[in-house]
C-alpha positions as CSV (number, residue, x, y, z in Angstrom):
1,M,26.7,-127.0,144.0
2,E,27.2,-130.7,145.1
3,V,24.1,-132.8,145.5
4,D,23.3,-136.3,146.5
5,G,20.2,-138.3,147.0
6,G,18.3,-141.5,146.1
7,C,15.0,-143.2,145.7
8,L,12.3,-144.0,148.3
9,C,13.4,-147.6,148.9
10,G,17.1,-146.8,149.1
11,L,18.1,-149.1,146.2
12,V,19.3,-146.2,143.9
13,R,21.8,-143.6,145.2
14,Y,23.5,-140.8,143.3
15,R,25.7,-137.8,143.6
16,G,26.4,-135.0,141.2
17,R,26.9,-131.3,140.7
18,I,24.3,-128.8,139.5
19,D,24.4,-125.1,138.5
20,P,22.2,-123.3,141.1
21,D,21.7,-120.5,138.6
22,K,20.0,-123.0,136.2
23,I,17.2,-124.3,138.4
24,A,13.7,-123.7,136.9
25,I,10.1,-124.6,137.4
26,C,8.4,-126.1,134.4
27,H,4.6,-126.2,133.8
28,C,4.5,-128.4,130.7
29,T,2.0,-131.3,130.8
30,D,4.7,-133.9,131.0
31,C,6.3,-132.2,134.1
32,Q,2.8,-131.9,135.7
33,V,2.1,-135.6,135.2
34,N,5.6,-136.7,136.3
35,S,5.5,-134.7,139.5
36,A,1.7,-135.1,140.2
37,S,1.5,-131.4,140.8
38,A,1.1,-128.1,138.8
39,F,4.8,-128.0,138.0
40,G,8.1,-129.8,138.0
41,V,11.4,-128.6,139.3
42,V,14.3,-128.8,136.9
43,A,18.0,-128.5,137.8
44,H,20.7,-128.6,135.1
45,L,23.2,-131.4,135.8
46,L,26.9,-130.6,135.3
47,E,28.0,-134.0,136.5
48,F,26.0,-137.1,137.5
49,E,27.2,-140.4,139.0
50,L,25.0,-143.3,140.0
51,T,26.6,-144.7,143.2
52,S,24.3,-147.7,143.8
53,G,21.4,-149.5,142.1
54,T,20.3,-149.6,138.5
55,L,18.1,-147.2,136.7
56,K,15.2,-148.1,134.4
57,T,14.6,-145.7,131.5
58,Y,11.5,-144.7,129.6
59,V,11.8,-142.7,126.5
60,K,8.9,-140.2,126.2
61,T,7.9,-138.3,123.1
62,A,6.5,-134.9,124.1
63,E,3.7,-133.0,122.2
64,S,6.5,-131.0,120.6
65,G,8.0,-134.2,119.1
66,N,11.1,-133.9,121.4
67,R,12.2,-137.2,123.0
68,R,13.3,-137.3,126.6
69,A,14.8,-140.3,128.5
70,L,13.2,-140.5,131.9
71,S,15.2,-142.5,134.5
72,F,13.7,-144.0,137.7
73,C,14.1,-146.7,140.3
74,G,12.7,-150.0,138.9
75,D,11.5,-151.1,142.4
76,C,9.8,-148.1,143.9
77,G,9.4,-145.9,140.8
78,T,11.0,-142.8,142.2
79,R,12.1,-140.5,139.3
80,I,15.8,-139.7,139.4
81,H,16.6,-137.7,136.3
82,A,15.7,-136.9,132.7
83,R,17.7,-136.0,129.6
84,N,17.0,-134.8,126.2
């Protein structure tokens, strides 16, 4: 499935492709904090292309010890994607 989107301020834009069979809801503490809700929605990216703007990245170490790179807009803070 083709997807596109961007941040709240419009500085960052992207497009990509996801596998609709690999969309999940995660209830881990990190996803709850990052989404400010009881869960986060996760879609597996097959392709990702940043079409405008520049992402800032924060590397988070989870309780499990796994490290994840969280990318977001440096101006408005909208989260864009994460990778292990």
